[in-house]
N, C-alpha and C positions, 0 to 999 in steps of 0.2 A: 426171347419170349419163351416162357415156360409152357410145358404141355398142359392140357386141360385138367389133368388129374391133380396138379399142384397149384391151381388157381383158387382164389377165394370165391367160392360159389354160393356159400350159405353163411348165416350168422354164426354158426358154431365154428366154422373155419376162420371167420374174421376174428372171433374172440381168441382162438388158439394162436393165430398169427400175431395178434397184439400182445398176448402174454409172452410169447417167445421173443418178441422184439423188446419188451419192457424189462425182462429179467436181467440182461447184461448191463443195463443202465442203472440198475439198483434203485428203481423207482417203486415205492411202496403204494402210494395213492395214485388216483387217476390223473389229477392235476397238481403236481408239486409246485409249491410257491417258493420254497427255500432254495431251489437250485435253478437259477435263471437260465443258464446256458443249456443244461440238460433238458429243461422244460422246453426250450426252443427246438431242440433235436427231437424230443418226444412228440411235440406238436406236429413237426414235419412228418415223422414216421406214421403217426395216426392218420394224418391227412392222406398220405400215400396209400396206406392200407384200405382206408374207406373209399378212396377213388378206385382202387383195384376191385373192391367188392362191387361197387355200383357199375363198373364197366362190364362185369360178367353177368349182370342181371338182364332180363328180357322184359319188354313192355314199354309203353309210352311214358308212363310216370317214372319208371326206372331210368329211362334215357334222359329225362329232364333233370332228375336228381343227379345223375352222373355228370351231365353237362355243367351244373352248378359246382359240384365238387371239383371237376376238372379245371374250371376257371380259377377257383381258389387255389388249387394245387399249382397251377402254372404261375400264378401271381406270386405265391410264396417261393417257388423255385427260382423265379427271376430275381426276387429280392435277396436271396441268399446265394445266388450264383451256383445252383446245383441243377444238373440235368440227369434225373433218374427216370427212365420210362416205366410205365405201369406194367404189371404182369411180367416182370423180368427177374425178380429176386424172390427166392423161396423164404420160408420162415426163419427167424433169428437174425434179422438185419441189425447191425450195430454201426452207427455213424458216430465217430469220435469227434470230428470237427466238421461243422456244416459250412463248408466253403470250397468252391472250385472243384466239385465232383462231377465228372462227365462219364456216363455209361451209355454204350451203344444199345439201341433198341433191339437188335438181333442177337445180343449176347445171352447166354444161359448161365445163371448163377445159382449155386446150390444153397444148402442150409447153413446157418450160422456164419454168415459172411460179414466181416468187419472191414470198414473202409474209413480212411482218414482224409484230411484236406488235400486238395490239388492232385487227386488220383484220376487217371483216365483209363477206361476200359473201352477200347475201340477196335474197329475193323481194319485189317491190313491185307491188301491183295485178295479181296473177296473171301477172307477167312474170318469167320465170326468167333470171338473168344468164348470159351467154355470154361467156367470156373467151378470147381467141385465144392464139396462140403468142407466146413471148418477152415476157410482160407481167410487170411488177413492181408489187406493192402494198406501199407502205412504211407506216411507223408511223401507225396510226390511220385508214387509208383505209377508206371505206365505198362499196361497190358495191351498189346496190339496184335490181334489175330492169333494169339497163342491159347493153348489149353493148359490150365493149371489145376492140379488136384493135390490133396493132402495125402501123402503116401505114408504118414505115420501109422504104424501098426500098433495097436494097444496091447497086443499079446507080447511084444518085445519088452515092454517096461515092467 
């Protein structure tokens, strides 16, 4: 679960998160029709971010809207076999293949996180995983209770 300063609390942040998530997928328009698989991934990411936005709002109407988004999000997640908790991943999420992804709700994941099919980020011996910025998990990667960060220093190149 990310701290409150990194959550989507207003529409400006929602738009920023969606732009950061859309850029790596190379989607130019809001609803691409010529890329059927990327469209499905983009649809999932939009639903995830909007569910996160409504979960951080206060009020009765906001709670009802959140509940409707949450039901749609869970149904879509169940259909594609993906478990990504809300308010867990910062901006720049890239999902390469939307199948078999499981992320623990207590994990902390940084910016520009890329994940592929059949990846698991889970708890081990009461240690919650912490993943830093600019990290990629490729096909079948398992992170159980570890901390991962990108130690690449841009000054060296």
